[in-house]
Structures are given as structure tokens and as C-alpha cells.
Backbone bond lengths (Angstrom), bond angles and torsions (degrees), N, CA, C in turn:
res aa  C-N    CA-C-N  psi(-1)  N-CA   C-N-CA  omega(-1)  CA-C   N-CA-C  phi
1 M - - - 1.449 - - 1.503 105.74 -
2 V 1.347 118.70 129.52 1.431 123.74 176.87 1.494 111.36 -94.81
3 R 1.308 115.11 128.70 1.481 117.62 176.86 1.529 106.99 -106.31
4 L 1.341 110.89 129.23 1.488 119.38 -176.78 1.524 109.28 -125.35
5 D 1.341 115.56 112.64 1.430 118.47 174.31 1.550 110.79 -115.15
6 R 1.272 114.63 149.84 1.454 120.48 -177.58 1.460 113.33 -120.83
7 I 1.348 119.20 126.16 1.444 121.22 173.71 1.532 104.09 -117.82
8 T 1.337 117.39 122.87 1.424 122.84 -175.91 1.562 111.66 -117.66
9 N 1.314 115.72 143.50 1.431 118.28 166.43 1.628 103.61 -138.05
10 S 1.260 119.44 -169.53 1.511 120.60 -172.04 1.522 112.72 -75.93
11 N 1.393 117.98 -12.38 1.423 116.99 -178.32 1.560 115.85 -111.31
12 Y 1.280 114.30 -26.15 1.438 118.09 179.14 1.576 115.15 -155.74
13 S 1.311 113.50 171.73 1.449 117.21 179.14 1.572 106.37 -124.21
14 L 1.334 119.15 138.32 1.413 119.72 174.54 1.535 106.74 -110.87
15 L 1.308 115.07 132.42 1.481 120.69 178.24 1.549 106.20 -111.46
16 T 1.333 114.24 137.26 1.474 119.70 176.85 1.559 105.54 -103.95
17 V 1.267 116.96 115.44 1.452 122.17 177.10 1.503 106.59 -126.28
18 Y 1.309 115.29 114.62 1.588 119.55 -175.81 1.474 111.40 50.49
19 G 1.316 119.09 36.06 1.477 119.67 174.12 1.547 111.30 87.12
20 F 1.246 123.65 -6.23 1.380 121.96 176.32 1.575 113.93 -99.89
21 Y 1.266 115.19 142.64 1.396 121.77 -174.59 1.626 110.72 -99.34
22 V 1.248 114.51 130.47 1.491 118.97 -178.63 1.575 104.61 -125.66
23 R 1.298 112.85 122.02 1.487 117.35 178.20 1.482 111.43 -88.64
24 I 1.245 120.61 131.81 1.429 127.72 177.55 1.482 111.28 -119.70
25 Q 1.298 117.30 113.05 1.506 124.45 178.52 1.489 107.39 -69.04
26 K 1.373 117.06 136.26 1.436 120.05 173.03 1.474 106.58 -86.23
27 M 1.316 118.39 146.12 1.436 123.79 171.26 1.487 109.60 -84.68
28 N 1.288 117.06 144.10 1.487 119.76 175.83 1.515 108.38 -76.12
29 S 1.290 113.87 104.49 1.494 119.92 -175.66 1.508 109.36 -90.56
30 Q 1.239 118.90 -10.47 1.493 121.66 -176.22 1.540 109.42 -69.89
31 N 1.307 114.79 -53.80 1.507 117.42 -177.05 1.545 105.01 -133.81
32 S 1.405 112.79 147.35 1.446 112.22 175.21 1.552 108.91 -71.94
33 P 1.356 116.78 141.17 1.468 114.17 -178.82 1.502 113.82 -64.90
34 E 1.338 116.18 152.67 1.473 119.93 179.20 1.487 109.16 -67.24
35 L 1.293 113.64 130.96 1.500 118.05 173.67 1.522 107.17 -111.79
36 K 1.294 114.50 154.07 1.395 120.52 177.40 1.564 109.73 -74.34
37 N 1.312 118.53 156.03 1.428 121.17 -176.32 1.603 111.17 -58.00
38 Q 1.375 114.42 -35.18 1.487 116.98 -179.71 1.534 109.09 -68.36
39 E 1.252 120.29 -32.60 1.472 123.76 172.79 1.531 113.77 -60.46
40 Y 1.300 114.09 -42.93 1.454 119.85 174.88 1.538 112.57 -62.06
41 Q 1.315 109.95 -47.45 1.501 116.30 178.43 1.504 109.66 -62.42
42 L 1.297 118.36 -37.74 1.546 118.18 177.42 1.493 109.39 -65.23
43 L 1.327 117.97 -45.53 1.542 119.28 177.83 1.476 109.66 -58.23
44 N 1.283 118.61 -40.81 1.543 118.27 179.13 1.491 109.78 -66.59
45 A 1.250 118.35 -47.42 1.526 120.01 179.46 1.462 111.83 -59.25
46 I 1.320 118.61 -40.13 1.547 122.86 -178.74 1.524 105.22 -67.81
47 A 1.329 117.84 -40.28 1.506 119.94 -176.17 1.542 106.97 -64.79
48 E 1.283 119.03 -34.04 1.513 123.21 -178.04 1.558 109.36 -76.05
49 D 1.316 116.97 -39.25 1.499 121.24 -176.28 1.530 110.40 -149.38
50 S 1.338 112.87 106.60 1.449 116.75 -176.78 1.527 111.94 -78.24
51 M 1.326 119.55 -10.92 1.442 124.73 177.35 1.468 113.67 -93.86
52 V 1.349 119.53 6.35 1.498 122.21 -177.14 1.521 109.65 -66.14
53 T 1.333 115.73 146.38 1.404 120.63 -179.44 1.532 110.11 -91.29
54 Q 1.399 115.20 162.01 1.484 115.68 174.38 1.530 111.44 -64.18
55 A 1.257 116.45 -32.21 1.497 118.78 177.01 1.515 108.15 -66.09
56 G 1.300 121.13 -41.79 1.497 124.94 179.74 1.575 108.76 -66.36
57 L 1.337 115.96 -38.59 1.490 118.71 175.03 1.449 112.52 -63.95
58 A 1.355 116.03 -43.94 1.450 119.14 179.41 1.538 112.37 -59.92
59 A 1.360 116.88 -45.05 1.397 121.55 179.15 1.489 111.13 -63.66
60 R 1.252 118.85 -41.81 1.475 124.07 -178.78 1.525 111.79 -65.80
61 L 1.357 115.99 -40.17 1.474 117.36 -179.68 1.499 112.80 -93.33
62 G 1.236 119.54 -8.06 1.469 122.16 179.82 1.579 113.12 71.10
63 I 1.296 112.40 33.83 1.553 115.74 174.55 1.460 109.00 -128.89
64 A 1.298 115.12 169.13 1.518 121.76 -177.23 1.491 112.63 -69.96
65 V 1.305 117.10 150.94 1.475 126.71 -178.37 1.583 106.77 -57.81
66 G 1.364 115.96 -41.21 1.431 119.33 -179.24 1.581 110.82 -63.56
67 S 1.256 118.44 -33.05 1.499 122.91 177.67 1.516 108.69 -69.67
68 V 1.312 115.90 -42.83 1.452 119.61 176.97 1.464 112.12 -58.77
69 N 1.370 118.08 -43.18 1.485 124.11 178.63 1.520 107.61 -61.34
70 W 1.341 117.58 -44.36 1.469 120.93 -177.21 1.522 111.25 -64.62
71 Y 1.321 114.13 -43.47 1.479 118.96 179.07 1.580 113.63 -64.40
72 I 1.356 112.49 -41.23 1.468 115.39 -179.98 1.572 110.17 -66.07
73 K 1.362 116.07 -37.79 1.455 119.29 178.18 1.565 108.08 -61.44
74 R 1.295 118.52 -41.22 1.462 120.58 176.79 1.461 112.14 -63.79
75 L 1.307 118.59 -41.22 1.511 121.74 -178.33 1.599 107.24 -70.19
76 V 1.279 120.65 -35.18 1.440 121.67 175.68 1.548 109.37 -67.35
77 N 1.322 116.58 -51.12 1.441 116.33 178.00 1.517 118.43 -57.49
78 R 1.350 113.92 -27.77 1.501 118.76 176.66 1.596 112.68 -84.74
79 G 1.281 112.40 -6.42 1.448 118.46 179.26 1.488 117.24 85.08
80 Y 1.318 118.03 20.48 1.490 121.72 -175.90 1.511 109.97 -95.88
81 V 1.358 119.46 -22.37 1.452 120.13 -177.73 1.568 109.15 -135.87
82 K 1.239 114.76 145.22 1.515 121.21 -179.79 1.563 103.36 -117.93
83 V 1.425 114.21 134.88 1.399 119.29 -179.51 1.487 108.67 -112.48
84 S 1.383 117.01 128.64 1.441 123.17 178.19 1.482 108.32 -116.23
85 H 1.374 118.13 141.31 1.378 126.06 177.72 1.630 109.68 -87.39
86 L 1.288 120.37 115.53 1.519 119.48 179.98 1.523 107.19 -87.60
87 D 1.322 118.30 -39.26 1.510 123.67 170.87 1.469 104.95 -152.05
88 R 1.353 117.49 -164.48 1.484 124.96 -176.05 1.527 112.42 -61.17
89 T 1.316 116.86 -36.32 1.487 120.78 -175.48 1.572 115.62 -110.58
90 R 1.287 116.79 -3.70 1.460 119.15 -172.24 1.482 109.54 -120.17
91 L 1.400 113.49 134.00 1.427 120.69 177.52 1.476 110.41 -119.29
92 K 1.356 117.43 154.72 1.468 122.94 172.98 1.496 105.52 -122.10
93 Y 1.349 114.01 134.17 1.474 122.28 174.97 1.459 112.88 -105.90
94 D 1.310 119.93 131.51 1.492 126.21 179.64 1.438 109.85 -128.86
95 L 1.366 119.14 134.11 1.444 120.11 169.38 1.465 111.86 -67.10
96 T 1.315 119.19 139.54 1.405 124.04 171.72 1.576 108.74 -77.11
97 P 1.297 120.19 171.86 1.458 113.92 170.61 1.540 114.85 -63.37
98 E 1.312 115.62 -27.05 1.532 118.98 176.84 1.512 107.91 -68.91
99 G 1.269 116.28 -41.25 1.513 118.89 -178.96 1.567 110.82 -65.60
100 M 1.311 114.03 -42.93 1.432 117.31 178.88 1.525 112.72 -65.25
101 S 1.310 115.72 -38.01 1.463 124.06 172.45 1.547 110.27 -55.55
102 L 1.246 114.14 -55.52 1.513 122.39 -178.54 1.495 106.99 -53.37
103 L 1.347 118.46 -54.58 1.491 121.27 -176.17 1.467 108.80 -61.81
104 T 1.287 123.50 -35.41 1.442 125.71 -175.00 1.563 107.75 -74.21
105 Q 1.386 115.58 -35.84 1.475 122.87 178.82 1.575 109.14 -61.85
106 R 1.312 113.06 -43.23 1.444 120.29 -177.55 1.603 107.57 -64.64
107 A 1.195 115.83 -48.77 1.450 124.19 -177.84 1.485 110.54 -57.47
108 V 1.376 115.33 -46.50 1.461 119.46 177.52 1.498 114.90 -64.41
109 Q 1.361 113.30 -38.88 1.498 116.19 175.91 1.495 112.11 -66.89
110 F 1.349 118.73 -34.47 1.434 122.01 179.22 1.502 107.97 -65.48
111 M 1.378 118.13 -44.41 1.436 119.61 178.03 1.536 112.38 -62.42
112 K 1.270 117.63 -42.79 1.411 123.31 -179.79 1.577 109.88 -57.48
113 S 1.310 114.30 -52.35 1.505 116.94 179.31 1.425 112.64 -64.89
114 S 1.317 123.15 -36.49 1.464 126.61 179.91 1.556 109.01 -67.40
115 L 1.298 117.43 -39.46 1.419 121.32 175.29 1.546 111.67 -66.34
116 Q 1.244 119.17 -38.46 1.430 123.99 177.11 1.531 108.86 -62.62
117 V 1.232 117.87 -47.33 1.556 122.74 178.34 1.518 107.82 -60.79
118 Y 1.241 119.39 -47.30 1.485 123.93 176.81 1.514 110.95 -58.39
119 N 1.301 119.92 -51.52 1.438 122.01 178.96 1.601 112.95 -61.15
120 D 1.320 114.42 -37.22 1.510 114.18 176.90 1.497 111.60 -68.69
121 L 1.366 118.12 -40.30 1.481 118.00 177.10 1.500 112.22 -62.55
122 R 1.363 112.45 -41.98 1.536 117.06 179.99 1.410 113.36 -58.12
123 G 1.452 113.86 -42.43 1.412 117.03 -178.69 1.554 112.54 -66.75
124 K 1.268 117.12 -34.51 1.504 125.53 175.31 1.477 112.48 -66.85
125 A 1.317 115.80 -39.02 1.452 121.37 177.90 1.521 109.56 -68.89
126 K 1.337 118.16 -40.68 1.433 121.09 -179.52 1.618 108.83 -66.84
127 A 1.336 117.23 -37.12 1.413 120.83 177.43 1.514 112.31 -65.58
128 V 1.314 120.91 -40.26 1.487 123.00 175.09 1.442 111.61 -64.42
129 I 1.311 119.62 -42.50 1.512 125.01 178.70 1.479 107.89 -64.71
130 H 1.324 122.69 -38.28 1.434 125.25 176.25 1.566 109.09 -63.45
131 E 1.257 117.72 -44.99 1.430 123.08 176.54 1.463 109.92 -55.64
132 M 1.428 115.20 -49.81 1.464 117.60 178.80 1.524 112.99 -56.93
133 S 1.359 113.65 -44.02 1.529 116.28 179.44 1.415 112.22 -62.37
134 Q 1.304 119.04 -38.96 1.463 121.48 179.34 1.555 111.12 -64.38
135 R 1.313 118.59 -30.91 1.419 122.45 177.27 1.526 114.83 -89.75
136 G 1.337 116.25 -3.62 1.518 119.52 175.97 1.521 109.21 85.04
137 I 1.266 119.85 15.38 1.443 121.45 177.29 1.561 115.23 -83.54
138 T 1.311 115.85 118.79 1.478 117.98 -173.84 1.526 110.01 -116.41
139 D 1.359 121.01 -14.69 1.398 122.54 178.34 1.519 111.41 -122.64
140 V 1.319 116.56 140.33 1.472 120.83 -175.53 1.476 109.37 -153.67
141 Y 1.361 116.40 148.50 1.457 123.18 172.55 1.513 106.72 -102.54
142 L 1.352 117.03 137.27 1.456 121.73 -179.59 1.497 105.44 -103.55
143 E 1.349 115.46 124.32 1.492 123.93 -178.15 1.505 106.25 -99.21
144 G 1.345 111.90 121.53 1.507 115.34 176.98 1.561 109.59 110.15
145 S 1.337 113.93 162.52 1.458 118.42 -176.76 1.503 110.91 -152.02
146 D 1.359 115.15 52.53 1.502 119.87 177.71 1.598 104.27 -113.60
147 E 1.297 111.05 -177.66 1.505 118.86 -175.68 1.506 110.52 -60.15
148 V 1.297 115.25 -38.86 1.509 120.64 -178.91 1.602 107.20 -60.88
149 M 1.298 119.88 -44.62 1.458 121.03 178.31 1.493 111.58 -75.25
150 D 1.290 121.33 -21.82 1.519 122.10 173.51 1.487 110.41 -63.68
151 I 1.354 116.65 -40.07 1.426 121.08 178.35 1.541 107.84 -65.25
152 L 1.260 118.92 -42.68 1.448 121.89 -179.83 1.482 110.74 -66.82
153 Q 1.318 120.04 -36.81 1.459 122.83 178.91 1.508 110.68 -66.22
154 L 1.313 120.07 -40.97 1.427 126.12 179.11 1.568 106.72 -64.08
155 T 1.244 114.20 -42.71 1.534 116.54 -176.88 1.543 107.37 -68.63
156 C 1.296 125.28 -37.03 1.403 128.98 -178.37 1.545 106.43 -67.37
157 I 1.326 119.98 -46.77 1.440 122.63 176.47 1.439 113.54 -57.31
158 E 1.293 118.28 -46.42 1.436 122.93 -179.36 1.517 113.20 -64.84
159 A 1.353 114.23 -27.39 1.519 117.92 -178.02 1.499 111.20 -90.99
160 G 1.410 116.70 -2.77 1.434 118.71 -178.68 1.525 117.47 82.30
161 V 1.409 113.92 15.18 1.483 115.83 177.48 1.474 108.35 -80.73
162 H 1.450 110.98 135.13 1.472 118.23 176.67 1.485 107.44 -76.29
163 L 1.396 115.11 133.02 1.457 119.81 178.25 1.518 107.65 -102.89
164 D 1.335 114.33 117.67 1.457 124.28 177.92 1.544 109.72 -66.00
165 E 1.302 117.81 147.70 1.463 126.29 174.50 1.534 110.99 -75.21
166 Y 1.308 115.83 -30.77 1.430 122.10 -179.36 1.589 108.57 -143.46
167 P 1.251 114.52 162.25 1.473 119.02 -177.56 1.532 110.74 -67.84
168 V 1.386 114.43 125.59 1.517 120.56 177.28 1.445 108.66 -114.78
169 R 1.362 119.50 -70.07 1.432 120.70 175.72 1.491 114.43 -129.30
170 W 1.348 117.52 -42.01 1.491 118.07 -177.42 1.551 107.75 -107.00
171 L 1.265 115.80 144.22 1.456 123.99 178.50 1.486 108.71 -136.13
172 L 1.321 113.38 142.43 1.447 121.18 174.72 1.519 107.98 -118.77
173 R 1.417 116.66 132.47 1.458 115.79 -178.35 1.549 101.55 -140.79
174 S 1.377 114.42 163.77 1.419 119.66 174.76 1.470 109.12 -99.31
175 L 1.348 110.51 142.10 1.499 120.12 173.90 1.559 105.40 -119.07
176 G 1.240 118.00 94.79 1.548 120.01 -175.19 1.519 108.80 63.03
177 Q 1.290 114.67 -110.34 1.532 119.52 177.72 1.474 112.76 -111.64
178 N 1.369 118.36 27.83 1.424 123.62 179.58 1.521 105.03 -130.15
179 Y 1.401 112.11 165.00 1.491 118.01 179.37 1.523 106.84 -115.89
180 Q 1.262 115.57 152.10 1.525 122.28 -179.96 1.491 107.73 -131.45
181 L 1.253 115.13 130.46 1.521 124.26 174.91 1.559 105.32 -99.17
182 V 1.370 114.13 126.09 1.446 121.88 -175.04 1.474 111.48 -121.72
183 D 1.306 119.05 124.51 1.475 122.30 173.07 1.554 108.88 -85.83
184 L 1.327 116.49 109.54 1.521 119.61 -175.09 1.570 108.70 -67.58
185 N 1.379 119.56 -16.36 1.469 122.15 -179.91 1.582 109.49 -79.88
186 D 1.360 114.57 -18.05 1.437 119.63 -177.97 1.634 107.86 -78.13
187 E 1.283 115.81 124.67 1.444 120.86 -176.71 1.509 111.84 -65.61
188 N 1.318 121.36 -18.83 1.478 123.05 179.86 1.490 115.07 -99.20
189 H 1.256 121.78 17.00 1.352 121.22 177.87 1.451 116.61 -69.45
């Protein structure tokens, strides 16, 4: 007959089996542990190619092979990567379901934050176009050519604002994550 007793506290459980104590660490199931950026990059690289070598990973990430080895050991110990020996010198790395889940969670979080930035910029672009409409401005020159200005350009086109090829009177520019309307006839611009 097997006797099994359990003693539990917030950090671990002790099981008594035939008088021996076995300590079982609890995983933090509330939040996924913070991983270093290189660890996420390793997870992504392994997801793309399970036959990748540590030297290949080091070259891809721009870090030392010893660092790759250390990060892989951390990922294995955390249960995110499984290592299989193909022969004496060749290893195969596979993401565990937990590793795939962690990678997917990060991708979803990135998409959510990117969409939030886009929506914020889109709202600001619509506000500046509304201000232009209130002031009777129908032609404007867009200064700059980054992603922030691309959102403004799309909003101008949708609103029927004519985009000048060169600065005439009104200019729109980005200031960080905001837009500024400038009257080029104003001496203080």
C-alpha cells in the first residue's frame, strides 16, 4: 500500500512517498515569466527551423555560441524547448506546447500594441483633417515620409484633401506621435 501525503505552501509541495520527501516546484501560472529578447528570438528561430545549429543561431542573433548554449539551457529548464539527439554531434530543437504558447502570446501582444498605436495615430490624423475642414483648408503639403506620415496621407486621401507636390501655403508634419498644421505664410512657423 502506497501512502501519499501532501504538504503545500505558496512556493512548493512536499509529497511523502514511503517516508521519502520529494519537493515539487510550482510553476508560476499567473503570468508568463519575463524572457530576455534573445530568448524570444531563439524561440522564433527554433520555430522556423528545428534543425538549426547553435552556431547558426549565434550568427543569426549576433551573439556568442556560448550565450546561445546558455539561453537554450534556460529555455529547456523552463519547459519551452525540447532537445533531441539525432546522432553524437547533431541536436534537434523543438518548441514544447508551452514554448509555442509563449511565442504566440508575444506575437498577439505585439499585434495589439501595434493596432493601438495605429488607431491613436489615425484618430489624431482625423482630428487635424477636421481642423483643416473647419478652417476651409483643402490643399496641403505633407512633410516627411515615414509610417506616421503614411497614416496621415491615407487619411487625407480618404477625406478628399488635395496633396500638394511642394509646399505652397499649408504644411502638415509629424512631431513624434502627433501632427502639426503649419501656415507657411505665418512668419513665426
